[in-house]
N, C-alpha and C positions, 0 to 999 in steps of 0.2 A: 875718071870721067871728065870730058871736056866741058868747059863753060858753054851754056846753051843760050845766053842772052845775045841777040843779034847786035851787030855793030850799030845799026841805026838807032836802036833803043839806048845805046850807051853814049850817044852824042851829048846828052845832058849829064854824063858821068863826071866823076871827080878826076882832076889831074893833080898828081902829087910830085913834088921834087924828090929825086933820089940822090942822096949824098950831096957833095959839093960840086958835082960836075954840071949841074943844071939840066940833067937828063930828065925828061918827063915820062911817067908811066901812067897808063890808063887802067882804072879798076873796073870791075863789073858792078857798077852802081847806076841808079836812076831813081826818079821819084817813086815811092812805094806803090802808088796806085798803078803806075805803068808796069812795074815788075810783076805785081800780083795779077793784073789783067793778062799780061803776056803768058805767064806760067799757066793760068787757067785755060786760055784759048789754045795754046800750043801743045800742052801736055796733060790737060785735065786736072792739074794740081790746084788744090784749094787749101787754105789754112786749116791745120789740124792740131797744132800745139803752139803755145807761146809762153814766154817768160820775160821778165824785165831783168836785164843784167845789172851787176853792181855799179856800172857806170851810167845807168839810166837809159840804155838803148833797148829797143824791142827786138827780141830774138824770136823768130817764127820758123816753123817747119810746115811746108806746103806739101801735100801728099795727093797722089792720084789713086783712083780705084785699082789700077794695075800695080801699085806699089812703088812707082818712081817718086822721088822726093827731092825737095830743094830747101836748104836752110838759108834764110836771109836775116840780116841785122839792119834795123832801121834806126837812124839817128833821130834826135828830138826835132830836127828840121825837116824830117820826112824823106831823107835820102836813104834808100834801101840798097844794100850790097849783098850779092850772092857770096856765101862763104863755103858752101859745100853742096854737092848733089850726089844722088845715088839711086839705088834700086832696092827692091825687097823690103820696104818699110814694114815693120811689125810692131804691134802694140802688145805689151805684156799684161797679162791678167794679174791683178793683185789678189792674194789670198786673203781670206777674212781675218787672219791673224796679223796682217801688215797694217800699221797705222796709216791713216790718210795723211797726205802731205799738204 
């Protein structure tokens, strides 16, 4: 699936050097509040799950009622980057014998 964040939203994105050639590559990043607002308005996606990574970043999955989803990672400075998108998000039901996490 192609990235869905528009270029205008990415103006505040991160520019990273790649190798020693001085070439600059743009990532799909913007302030978290802009990314979450855009995904909500454009696709009806809202935060559905989150976790803190071992490096201290916030990992979130935003899901729409129709099942589309976007995974973002937000740094401590509030910069959110889209890392994956997809469709057909499903929640698994835990059986009573499974321990709570």
